[in-house]
C-alpha positions as CSV (number, residue, x, y, z in Angstrom):
1,M,-93.2,156.6,45.8
2,K,-94.8,154.3,43.2
3,K,-93.0,153.5,40.0
4,E,-95.7,155.2,37.8
5,Q,-95.5,158.4,39.9
6,K,-91.7,158.4,39.7
7,L,-91.8,158.0,35.9
8,Q,-94.3,160.8,35.5
9,M,-92.1,163.1,37.6
10,L,-89.0,162.2,35.6
11,K,-90.9,162.8,32.4
12,R,-91.9,166.2,33.6
13,L,-88.3,166.9,34.5
14,A,-87.1,165.8,31.0
15,F,-89.4,168.3,29.3
16,S,-88.7,171.2,31.7
17,S,-86.0,173.9,31.5
18,E,-84.7,172.5,34.8
19,G,-84.1,169.2,33.0
20,E,-82.2,170.9,30.3
21,A,-80.0,172.7,32.9
22,L,-79.4,169.4,34.6
23,K,-78.5,167.8,31.3
24,Q,-75.9,170.5,30.6
25,H,-74.5,170.3,34.1
26,F,-74.1,166.5,33.8
27,Q,-72.4,166.9,30.5
28,E,-69.9,169.3,32.0
29,L,-69.3,166.9,34.9
30,I,-68.7,164.0,32.5
31,E,-66.2,166.0,30.5
32,K,-64.3,166.8,33.7
33,L,-64.4,163.2,34.9
34,I,-63.1,161.7,31.8
35,D,-60.3,164.3,31.2
36,G,-57.1,162.5,32.1
37,R,-55.3,165.7,32.7
38,N,-57.2,166.1,36.0
39,Y,-55.3,163.2,37.6
40,S,-51.7,162.7,38.6
41,K,-49.7,159.6,37.4
42,D,-49.9,158.1,40.8
43,D,-53.6,158.5,41.3
44,F,-54.7,157.7,37.8
45,E,-55.2,154.0,38.4
46,M,-57.7,154.4,41.2
47,E,-59.2,157.8,40.6
48,G,-59.2,157.6,36.9
49,K,-61.1,154.3,36.8
50,A,-63.6,155.4,39.4
51,S,-64.2,158.7,37.5
52,I,-64.8,156.8,34.3
53,K,-67.4,154.6,36.0
54,A,-69.0,157.7,37.5
55,A,-69.2,159.3,34.1
56,A,-70.8,156.2,32.8
57,V,-73.5,156.4,35.5
58,L,-74.2,160.1,34.7
59,G,-74.4,159.2,31.0
60,K,-76.9,156.5,31.8
61,I,-79.0,159.1,33.6
62,L,-78.9,161.4,30.6
63,R,-79.9,158.6,28.2
64,D,-82.8,157.7,30.5
65,L,-84.0,161.3,30.5
66,E,-83.7,161.5,26.8
67,L,-85.7,158.3,26.3
68,L,-88.4,159.7,28.5
69,K,-88.7,162.8,26.2
70,K,-89.5,160.6,23.2
71,D,-93.0,159.7,22.5
72,K,-93.8,156.0,22.6
73,K,-95.3,155.0,19.3
74,D,-98.0,152.4,19.3
75,R,-97.1,149.6,17.0
76,E,-99.6,148.0,14.9
77,H,-100.2,144.5,15.9
78,N,-98.5,142.2,13.4
79,Q,-99.7,138.6,13.5
80,Y,-96.4,137.3,12.1
81,R,-94.2,138.7,14.9
């Protein structure tokens, strides 16, 4: 799949109701992953750190989808920049 095609499909997903459902699902998963009460003392070091990294990845996906929702504004060309 070409990069342009992939971006168009992701943009369509970002604007759709399925994209909103996916966003809510990811937010619920992130909350569960970063909640320290879900881990025992013994497993917190390994599982807790891995879960925090997984939550960061899901957060990145959400930010990317939100950025695709925003319109790109064409800037005026400024000769001094």
